[in-house]
N, CA, C and O atoms as CSV, one atom per row, in Angstrom:
chain,resi,resn,atom,element,x,y,z
A,1,UNK,N,N,24.435,10.174,-11.822
A,1,UNK,CA,C,23.173,9.782,-11.985
A,1,UNK,C,C,23.144,8.020,-11.819
A,1,UNK,O,O,23.953,7.232,-12.309
A,2,UNK,N,N,22.025,7.726,-11.025
A,2,UNK,CA,C,22.098,6.495,-10.782
A,2,UNK,C,C,21.474,5.698,-11.847
A,2,UNK,O,O,20.581,6.225,-12.510
A,3,UNK,N,N,21.940,4.157,-12.157
A,3,UNK,CA,C,21.381,3.592,-13.189
A,3,UNK,C,C,20.051,2.616,-12.684
A,3,UNK,O,O,19.689,2.680,-11.509
A,4,UNK,N,N,19.559,1.976,-13.373
A,4,UNK,CA,C,18.312,1.460,-12.930
A,4,UNK,C,C,18.342,0.576,-11.869
A,4,UNK,O,O,17.475,0.572,-10.994
A,5,UNK,N,N,19.239,-0.136,-11.893
A,5,UNK,CA,C,19.338,-1.067,-10.631
A,5,UNK,C,C,19.732,-0.801,-9.310
A,5,UNK,O,O,19.589,-1.534,-8.331
A,6,UNK,N,N,20.351,0.551,-9.380
A,6,UNK,CA,C,20.813,1.212,-8.391
A,6,UNK,C,C,19.486,2.072,-7.859
A,6,UNK,O,O,19.419,2.330,-6.657
A,7,UNK,N,N,18.577,2.452,-8.639
A,7,UNK,CA,C,17.540,3.150,-8.285
A,7,UNK,C,C,16.480,2.326,-7.641
A,7,UNK,O,O,15.898,2.829,-6.680
A,8,UNK,N,N,16.110,1.001,-8.075
A,8,UNK,CA,C,15.366,-0.185,-7.650
A,8,UNK,C,C,15.800,-0.595,-6.492
A,8,UNK,O,O,14.899,-0.966,-5.740
A,9,UNK,N,N,17.145,-0.678,-5.971
A,9,UNK,CA,C,17.696,-0.926,-4.961
A,9,UNK,C,C,17.258,-0.206,-3.710
A,9,UNK,O,O,16.869,-0.630,-2.622
A,10,UNK,N,N,17.442,1.036,-4.198
A,10,UNK,CA,C,17.284,2.197,-3.494
A,10,UNK,C,C,15.777,2.147,-2.818
A,10,UNK,O,O,15.573,2.166,-1.604
A,11,UNK,N,N,14.904,2.087,-3.701
A,11,UNK,CA,C,13.413,2.523,-3.565
A,11,UNK,C,C,13.180,0.864,-2.812
A,11,UNK,O,O,12.436,0.861,-1.831
A,12,UNK,N,N,13.595,-0.072,-3.106
A,12,UNK,CA,C,13.353,-1.348,-2.488
A,12,UNK,C,C,13.627,-1.336,-1.031
A,12,UNK,O,O,12.730,-1.596,-0.229
A,13,UNK,N,N,14.880,-1.033,-0.643
A,13,UNK,CA,C,15.518,-0.828,0.689
A,13,UNK,C,C,14.565,0.199,1.589
A,13,UNK,O,O,14.499,0.088,2.813
A,14,UNK,N,N,13.992,0.996,1.002
A,14,UNK,CA,C,13.041,1.985,1.777
A,14,UNK,C,C,11.680,1.573,2.080
A,14,UNK,O,O,10.848,2.209,2.727
A,15,UNK,N,N,11.544,0.333,1.487
A,15,UNK,CA,C,10.151,-0.201,1.686
A,15,UNK,C,C,10.035,-1.043,3.338
A,15,UNK,O,O,10.605,-2.121,3.506
A,16,UNK,N,N,9.365,-0.486,4.267
A,16,UNK,CA,C,9.320,-1.422,5.311
A,16,UNK,C,C,7.947,-1.761,5.495
A,16,UNK,O,O,7.080,-0.910,5.294
A,17,UNK,N,N,7.648,-2.983,5.878
A,17,UNK,CA,C,6.243,-3.555,6.359
A,17,UNK,C,C,6.023,-3.005,7.629
A,17,UNK,O,O,6.877,-3.159,8.502
A,18,UNK,N,N,4.761,-2.244,7.898
A,18,UNK,CA,C,4.329,-1.578,9.106
A,18,UNK,C,C,3.486,-2.637,9.792
A,18,UNK,O,O,2.764,-3.414,9.168
A,19,UNK,N,N,3.630,-2.622,11.228
A,19,UNK,CA,C,2.361,-3.300,12.099
A,19,UNK,C,C,1.474,-2.171,12.253
A,19,UNK,O,O,1.837,-1.000,12.366
A,20,UNK,N,N,-0.024,-2.713,12.250
A,20,UNK,CA,C,-0.994,-1.871,12.515
A,20,UNK,C,C,-1.812,-2.647,13.504
A,20,UNK,O,O,-2.156,-3.818,13.348
A,21,UNK,N,N,-2.128,-1.791,14.668
A,21,UNK,CA,C,-3.056,-2.404,15.660
A,21,UNK,C,C,-4.266,-2.511,14.982
A,21,UNK,O,O,-4.468,-1.891,13.938
A,22,UNK,N,N,-5.302,-3.444,15.627
A,22,UNK,CA,C,-6.658,-3.447,15.063
A,22,UNK,C,C,-7.255,-2.032,15.363
A,22,UNK,O,O,-8.139,-1.696,14.575
A,23,UNK,N,N,-7.016,-1.343,16.122
A,23,UNK,CA,C,-7.460,-0.021,16.616
A,23,UNK,C,C,-7.207,0.799,15.368
A,23,UNK,O,O,-8.190,1.244,14.776
A,24,UNK,N,N,-5.921,1.058,14.881
A,24,UNK,CA,C,-5.358,1.620,13.717
A,24,UNK,C,C,-6.001,1.030,12.398
A,24,UNK,O,O,-6.265,1.793,11.469
A,25,UNK,N,N,-6.231,-0.193,12.321
A,25,UNK,CA,C,-7.148,-0.859,11.113
A,25,UNK,C,C,-8.320,-0.438,11.005
A,25,UNK,O,O,-8.859,-0.236,9.917
A,26,UNK,N,N,-9.031,-0.197,12.471
A,26,UNK,CA,C,-10.458,0.081,11.931
A,26,UNK,C,C,-10.537,1.623,11.934
A,26,UNK,O,O,-11.576,2.026,11.412
A,27,UNK,N,N,-9.800,2.487,12.337
A,27,UNK,CA,C,-9.722,3.895,12.104
A,27,UNK,C,C,-9.522,3.949,10.422
A,27,UNK,O,O,-10.288,4.551,9.670
A,28,UNK,N,N,-8.527,3.315,10.069
A,28,UNK,CA,C,-8.259,3.611,8.766
A,28,UNK,C,C,-9.345,3.031,7.606
A,28,UNK,O,O,-9.607,3.457,6.481
A,29,UNK,N,N,-9.880,1.837,8.392
A,29,UNK,CA,C,-11.288,1.510,7.561
A,29,UNK,C,C,-12.397,2.414,7.610
A,29,UNK,O,O,-13.137,2.585,6.641
A,30,UNK,N,N,-12.541,3.027,8.760
A,30,UNK,CA,C,-13.509,3.968,8.870
A,30,UNK,C,C,-13.304,5.047,7.833
A,30,UNK,O,O,-14.256,5.622,7.306
A,31,UNK,N,N,-11.916,5.335,7.524
A,31,UNK,CA,C,-11.880,6.722,6.706
A,31,UNK,C,C,-11.636,6.243,5.026
A,31,UNK,O,O,-11.286,7.065,4.179
A,32,UNK,N,N,-11.881,4.788,4.711
A,32,UNK,CA,C,-11.365,4.254,3.430
A,32,UNK,C,C,-10.198,4.315,3.106
A,32,UNK,O,O,-9.902,4.503,1.926
A,33,UNK,N,N,-9.075,4.145,4.257
A,33,UNK,CA,C,-7.671,4.167,3.631
A,33,UNK,C,C,-7.494,2.485,3.931
A,33,UNK,O,O,-6.402,2.087,3.525
A,34,UNK,N,N,-8.175,1.625,4.436
A,34,UNK,CA,C,-8.320,0.231,4.636
A,34,UNK,C,C,-9.700,-0.365,3.940
A,34,UNK,O,O,-10.726,0.257,3.664
A,35,UNK,N,N,-9.429,-1.629,3.764
A,35,UNK,CA,C,-10.797,-2.235,3.396
A,35,UNK,C,C,-11.756,-2.248,4.573
A,35,UNK,O,O,-11.375,-1.714,5.615
A,36,UNK,N,N,-12.891,-2.769,4.521
A,36,UNK,CA,C,-13.813,-2.525,5.623
A,36,UNK,C,C,-13.191,-3.674,6.738
A,36,UNK,O,O,-13.226,-3.254,7.895
A,37,UNK,N,N,-12.770,-4.705,6.618
A,37,UNK,CA,C,-12.198,-5.264,7.842
A,37,UNK,C,C,-11.047,-5.062,8.306
A,37,UNK,O,O,-10.609,-5.746,9.231
A,38,UNK,N,N,-10.356,-4.077,7.736
A,38,UNK,CA,C,-9.072,-3.533,8.030
A,38,UNK,C,C,-7.979,-3.953,7.401
A,38,UNK,O,O,-6.886,-3.444,7.649
A,39,UNK,N,N,-8.128,-4.925,6.514
A,39,UNK,CA,C,-6.816,-5.252,5.677
A,39,UNK,C,C,-6.712,-4.382,4.760
A,39,UNK,O,O,-7.451,-3.483,4.357
A,40,UNK,N,N,-5.459,-4.848,4.411
A,40,UNK,CA,C,-4.571,-3.500,3.172
A,40,UNK,C,C,-5.017,-2.311,3.739
A,40,UNK,O,O,-5.984,-1.705,3.275
A,41,UNK,N,N,-4.306,-1.881,4.831
A,41,UNK,CA,C,-4.271,-0.301,5.407
A,41,UNK,C,C,-3.171,0.429,4.418
A,41,UNK,O,O,-2.052,-0.004,4.144
A,42,UNK,N,N,-3.636,1.361,4.063
A,42,UNK,CA,C,-2.674,2.098,2.920
A,42,UNK,C,C,-2.757,3.445,3.466
A,42,UNK,O,O,-3.815,4.007,3.184
A,43,UNK,N,N,-1.857,4.189,4.238
A,43,UNK,CA,C,-1.873,5.513,4.803
A,43,UNK,C,C,-0.942,6.389,3.798
A,43,UNK,O,O,-1.162,7.573,3.541
A,44,UNK,N,N,0.130,5.626,3.270
A,44,UNK,CA,C,1.282,6.348,2.765
A,44,UNK,C,C,1.925,5.753,1.416
A,44,UNK,O,O,1.566,4.591,1.228
A,45,UNK,N,N,2.526,6.111,0.731
A,45,UNK,CA,C,3.353,5.626,-0.331
A,45,UNK,C,C,4.012,4.292,-0.151
A,45,UNK,O,O,3.912,3.379,-0.971
A,46,UNK,N,N,4.740,4.223,1.044
A,46,UNK,CA,C,5.412,2.978,1.387
A,46,UNK,C,C,4.251,1.851,1.787
A,46,UNK,O,O,4.505,0.648,1.723
A,47,UNK,N,N,3.077,2.311,2.165
A,47,UNK,CA,C,1.802,1.340,2.582
A,47,UNK,C,C,1.404,0.759,1.353
A,47,UNK,O,O,1.188,-0.451,1.278
A,48,UNK,N,N,1.273,1.627,0.248
A,48,UNK,CA,C,1.127,1.419,-0.847
A,48,UNK,C,C,1.770,0.127,-1.639
A,48,UNK,O,O,1.182,-0.853,-2.094
A,49,UNK,N,N,3.023,0.415,-1.652
A,49,UNK,CA,C,3.830,-0.585,-2.468
A,49,UNK,C,C,3.926,-1.684,-1.575
A,49,UNK,O,O,4.380,-2.701,-2.100
A,50,UNK,N,N,3.600,-1.777,-0.256
A,50,UNK,CA,C,3.549,-2.955,0.392
A,50,UNK,C,C,2.496,-3.700,0.022
A,50,UNK,O,O,2.623,-4.916,-0.125
A,51,UNK,N,N,1.403,-3.111,-0.162
A,51,UNK,CA,C,0.091,-3.604,-0.377
A,51,UNK,C,C,-0.031,-4.347,-1.689
A,51,UNK,O,O,-0.663,-5.366,-1.968
A,52,UNK,N,N,0.827,-3.480,-2.498
A,52,UNK,CA,C,0.893,-4.194,-4.105
A,52,UNK,C,C,1.720,-5.475,-4.076
A,52,UNK,O,O,1.596,-6.283,-4.996
A,53,UNK,N,N,2.451,-5.671,-3.195
A,53,UNK,CA,C,3.476,-6.780,-2.894
A,53,UNK,C,C,2.385,-8.013,-2.361
A,53,UNK,O,O,2.481,-9.221,-2.581
A,54,UNK,N,N,1.405,-7.344,-1.649
A,54,UNK,CA,C,0.539,-8.523,-0.738
A,54,UNK,C,C,-0.502,-8.967,-1.276
A,54,UNK,O,O,-1.222,-9.761,-0.670
A,55,UNK,N,N,-0.805,-8.505,-2.623
A,55,UNK,CA,C,-2.051,-8.714,-3.352
A,55,UNK,C,C,-2.142,-10.333,-3.273
A,55,UNK,O,O,-3.337,-10.591,-3.131
A,56,UNK,N,N,-1.429,-11.463,-3.304
A,56,UNK,CA,C,-1.528,-12.531,-3.408
A,56,UNK,C,C,-2.172,-13.226,-2.366
A,56,UNK,O,O,-2.761,-14.302,-2.469
A,57,UNK,N,N,-1.986,-12.373,-1.115
A,57,UNK,CA,C,-2.600,-12.970,0.145
A,57,UNK,C,C,-3.953,-12.402,0.260
A,57,UNK,O,O,-4.619,-12.907,1.163
A,58,UNK,N,N,-4.388,-11.701,-0.263
A,58,UNK,CA,C,-5.707,-11.250,-0.135
A,58,UNK,C,C,-6.907,-12.237,-0.319
A,58,UNK,O,O,-7.052,-13.014,-1.262
A,59,UNK,N,N,-7.673,-12.081,0.662
A,59,UNK,CA,C,-9.097,-13.279,0.503
A,59,UNK,C,C,-9.873,-13.088,-0.538
A,59,UNK,O,O,-10.531,-13.953,-1.116
A,60,UNK,N,N,-9.778,-11.447,-0.902
A,60,UNK,CA,C,-10.815,-11.039,-2.007
A,60,UNK,C,C,-9.779,-10.101,-2.958
A,60,UNK,O,O,-9.662,-8.894,-2.743
A,61,UNK,N,N,-9.122,-10.716,-3.916
A,61,UNK,CA,C,-8.261,-10.036,-4.612
A,61,UNK,C,C,-8.687,-8.988,-5.456
A,61,UNK,O,O,-8.011,-7.980,-5.659
A,62,UNK,N,N,-9.979,-9.241,-6.032
A,62,UNK,CA,C,-10.628,-8.051,-6.867
A,62,UNK,C,C,-10.916,-6.723,-5.982
A,62,UNK,O,O,-10.802,-5.596,-6.462
A,63,UNK,N,N,-11.236,-6.929,-4.866
A,63,UNK,CA,C,-11.369,-5.962,-3.794
A,63,UNK,C,C,-10.096,-5.198,-3.422
A,63,UNK,O,O,-9.983,-3.972,-3.404
A,64,UNK,N,N,-9.381,-5.885,-3.199
A,64,UNK,CA,C,-8.184,-5.405,-2.807
A,64,UNK,C,C,-7.408,-4.605,-4.064
A,64,UNK,O,O,-6.860,-3.524,-3.844
A,65,UNK,N,N,-7.403,-5.193,-5.349
A,65,UNK,CA,C,-7.035,-4.548,-6.348
A,65,UNK,C,C,-7.840,-3.191,-6.763
A,65,UNK,O,O,-7.300,-2.438,-7.573
A,66,UNK,N,N,-8.926,-2.912,-6.307
A,66,UNK,CA,C,-9.788,-1.806,-6.414
A,66,UNK,C,C,-9.497,-0.884,-5.443
A,66,UNK,O,O,-9.343,0.309,-5.704
A,67,UNK,N,N,-9.408,-1.366,-4.300
A,67,UNK,CA,C,-8.927,-0.413,-3.083
A,67,UNK,C,C,-7.286,0.116,-3.203
A,67,UNK,O,O,-7.025,1.250,-2.801
A,68,UNK,N,N,-6.415,-0.576,-3.657
A,68,UNK,CA,C,-5.173,-0.269,-4.143
A,68,UNK,C,C,-5.258,0.640,-5.165
A,68,UNK,O,O,-4.473,1.587,-5.142
A,69,UNK,N,N,-6.029,0.548,-6.033
A,69,UNK,CA,C,-5.919,1.602,-7.262
A,69,UNK,C,C,-6.577,2.937,-6.774
A,69,UNK,O,O,-6.187,4.043,-7.149
A,70,UNK,N,N,-7.684,2.715,-5.842
A,70,UNK,CA,C,-8.429,4.004,-5.289
A,70,UNK,C,C,-7.290,4.706,-4.691
A,70,UNK,O,O,-6.926,5.801,-5.120
A,71,UNK,N,N,-6.633,4.022,-3.569
A,71,UNK,CA,C,-5.483,4.452,-2.724
A,71,UNK,C,C,-4.419,5.342,-3.631
A,71,UNK,O,O,-4.127,6.535,-3.549
A,72,UNK,N,N,-3.991,4.389,-4.452
A,72,UNK,CA,C,-2.947,4.981,-5.677
A,72,UNK,C,C,-3.240,6.272,-6.197
A,72,UNK,O,O,-2.362,7.133,-6.245
A,73,UNK,N,N,-4.675,6.527,-6.682
A,73,UNK,CA,C,-5.095,7.792,-7.250
A,73,UNK,C,C,-5.085,8.818,-6.343
A,73,UNK,O,O,-4.818,9.961,-6.715
A,74,UNK,N,N,-5.400,8.500,-4.933
A,74,UNK,CA,C,-5.560,9.706,-3.892
A,74,UNK,C,C,-4.079,10.212,-3.535
A,74,UNK,O,O,-3.869,11.420,-3.423
A,75,UNK,N,N,-3.029,9.244,-3.354
A,75,UNK,CA,C,-1.752,9.502,-2.810
A,75,UNK,C,C,-0.923,9.990,-3.843
A,75,UNK,O,O,0.055,10.607,-3.422
A,76,UNK,N,N,-1.031,9.887,-5.221
A,76,UNK,CA,C,-0.220,10.431,-6.246
A,76,UNK,C,C,0.914,10.135,-5.761
A,76,UNK,O,O,1.376,11.106,-5.162
A,77,UNK,N,N,1.682,9.110,-5.736
A,77,UNK,CA,C,3.016,8.594,-5.200
A,77,UNK,C,C,3.866,8.906,-6.391
A,77,UNK,O,O,3.444,8.768,-7.539
A,78,UNK,N,N,5.020,9.311,-6.115
A,78,UNK,CA,C,6.100,9.455,-7.087
A,78,UNK,C,C,6.288,7.893,-7.935
A,78,UNK,O,O,6.311,6.799,-7.371
A,79,UNK,N,N,6.384,8.084,-9.111
A,79,UNK,CA,C,6.605,6.827,-9.775
A,79,UNK,C,C,5.310,6.254,-10.263
A,79,UNK,O,O,5.405,5.318,-11.057
A,80,UNK,N,N,4.099,6.669,-9.913
A,80,UNK,CA,C,2.798,6.035,-10.258
A,80,UNK,C,C,2.024,7.241,-11.484
A,80,UNK,O,O,2.024,8.472,-11.510
A,81,UNK,N,N,1.549,6.425,-12.203
A,81,UNK,CA,C,1.197,7.375,-13.436
A,81,UNK,C,C,-0.269,7.283,-13.409
A,81,UNK,O,O,-0.942,7.899,-14.236
């Protein structure tokens, strides 16, 4: 069984920042998976983790937090309650 530090290391090493084209961002925004301007695109659990780490760069932190919470509830990622 892995100890906590090994689990965190494995989890963190699996996170990769993804690049989204403007077309992809627009499509995700239209479907509610990104904010209306295409920022904070969250299509999967890895994107959700990346968005949580990027909250400090949000132009509107309140809207970003609300969007992240909504996507977390929809995705039901492992480790989320």
